N, C-alpha and C positions, 0 to 999 in steps of 0.2 A: 731479404725480400725476394720472393719468387715471382716469376713472370705469370700473367693471365692471358695465355693464349686463347684466341677466339675459337668457339666451337662452329662447326658448320651450321649455318643459319643465323648466326649472331650478327648484329648491326655493329658496325665500328664507327665511333664518333670522335671528335676532338673535344677535350674539356680541359679546364684548369681551376685551380682553387680561386674563390673570389677574392677581390681586393679587401684587405683588412683582416683576413683569416691568418695569413702568413706574411712573411716579408716579401718585398717585390722580387728579390732575387730567387725566390722559390716558386713564383707563379709561373711555372713553365707549361707548354701546352702539351697534354698527354693524349696518346692514342688509346681509347677505351672501348673494349668489346662489350656490347650490351646484349645479355642473353634474351631469348624470347621468354616472356613471363608476362603474368598478369599483374598489373599493378607496378609502381616505382619502387625499386629496392631502396633500402636505406644507405647502401653504399655499393660502390663498384670498384673493381681493381684495374688499373692501367696495365698496358703490357709489361712495363718495367715494375710492376708490383706495388705501386704507390697506390693507396686508398683514397678514393674521392667519396665524400659523404654528401647525401642529399641536404640541401640548404646551404652548403658551403662551396658548391661547384657551380661554375657557369659553363654552358654548353656553347662551343663555337661553331659558328656556320661555316668558317673558313679557318686556316691555320693562322693564328694571331701570336704575336709575342714570341719569345725564345721557345723552340720546340724541345721537349725532353729527349735527350740524346740517347738515353737507354731504350726508351719507346721505339724512336726511329731504328735503332740497331736490331732490336727484336722483329720489328715489323719488316726490315730489308731482309733479314735472315729467313723468315717465314715465306716471303715472296719468292726469294732465290729458291727455297726448297721445293714450292710448288711448281716453278718453272722447270726445274731440273728433275722432277719426279718421272721415273720411267713409265713408259707406256705400258699399259697392262690390259 
């Protein structure tokens, strides 16, 4: 599974798979970049590479439940890279 890094202009949201689609231990909160597009895509990829499908996903207004450790790792590395970017 590869990661899905956000592009400039993407919105980033928190989401997890709905109850009943997978077991409770797999319902972690993912960081999901949402590209600018018309309409709602059938699926989106989280920063960790997990695929979240329309109709099987709940969008979270705040971080709830267990966070996806891989998503947090990718997000923190990306944030560090932006902070440490040389001035140009």
